N, C-alpha and C positions, 0 to 999 in steps of 0.2 A: 574174195578169194587172194590171198596174199601171192605173190611172185617167189619162186624159189631163187634162190642167191648161192646156193652152193658152189656153182661155174665158176660167180665171181670171186667169192674169196676163196676157193682153192687157185685160181688163175693167178689172185691179188699174192699168197701166200708163195707160191712156186715161181712169180716172175721180182718179188720181195728177196727170196734169197737169191735168185741170179744175181740181183744188181748189188747185193750185201755182198756176195763173193767174191766179184770182180773189184770192187770196191780194199779187196784185201782180205778179208776176212775167212776164217776158215768154215764156220758154222754159225748157224743161227737158231738163236733159243726160240721157243713158243711164245714166250712172254716179249718178246721184241716185234715179234710179226704180230703179234692179238695189238700190242699197240697202235703197229700202222694199220692196221685193220679195222681196229678198234670195237674188239670181243675181248671174251675172256679166254685166255691161255687155252682150256680146255676143249674151248670149240675148235681152237686150231691144230691143237693135238690128235682129236678125234678126226678130223679133214685128213691131217699130213700121212696120220696111220692107212688112210683107204688109199692115199697116194703113195705111201711106200708101197703097199699089196699091189699096187698096178706097176711098180715100178719108176715110178717117177722119181722119190725120192726118199733118201736115208737118213739114219738117226743114229746117233753116237749115244753112247751111255759112259756113265763115270765119268771121272775129268775132262774137262774139255766137250761137256755133253752137248746136243743140240740137233740142228737139220742141215741137210746141203742137197744140191740135186743132183739125182742118178746120171741123167745124161743133160746138154747144154740145152739151153734157154731155145735155139733155133731147133734143135730135135724135138721138140715137145710141142704136138698143135692143141691147140686146145679140145679138137674133137678126143684127143689121149687124154685131157682132165676131165671132158662131158665126162667122157665112158669110165673114169676112175668113181666119179660121185656119184655119177645119178645113175639110177636105174628102173628097166622098165620106159614103156612110150612114154610120147611126151603128152599126149590125151589120151583119153580111153573112152573104152563105150560101158555104156549101162552100166550098174553094179547088179542088175534082174534083166533077166531075160523078157525083153517088149515083149507084148501081145502077137504074137504070131498070126493070130485071124485078121489084127487092122493090117492095112496095106504099107500103113507110115511105121507102127513098127515091125513089121515084113521084112520091110526094105533100107530100113535107116541102118543096117548096122553095116552090110556091105557101102553102102553111098559113102559115110562118114571115114569106112577104113580106108575106101580109096584118097580121100582126101586126104586123112591125116597120115599113110604112108608117101604121097609126095611132101607135106609139108617134112617130112621126118628127113627123108632123103638129101632135101635143098638143105636142111641144117647141118645133118652131116656135112655133105661138100663144103660150105661155108667154112663151117669148124675144122675141116682139115684143111684149109688153104690158108691156115692162120695160126703162128706160130706165138711161143712166148716171144722170141727177140722180137716179133712184131707189136704185139702188145708195148712191152720194155718202149719199143723205139716210140713207140705213138706217144706211152707215157713221158716220156725226158723230152719230147717235142712238146707237150701240154705245158712242161714243168716251167 
């Protein structure tokens, strides 16, 4: 099973747009962002469309078309980005109901749900405590 990179790519795109705007540019194209991410511009456009629906990015059409941030990097948390691009819980229970007559089959759902709820709460707290400004500052320090 491979790990999901949607949060990382979305944070990359928004952080890139924020830095690009700070450097005096009005809008960023999906082609420019895709070059940084090393992916197809269509992937970026689809992801940015989700971010636009969540109020994190805006798009312009026509002459001067491209993408901008809807708010400052310091006002966008990784939790905002996560909620925009990820649907559902991190972990799921069985696709089919386990045997309720089996002691493990009967109790596995509640046992795992308690663990998963704790993980989800911890993840949300960590993501809420990190802004894209924090990410950009870490990126610039590493460069």
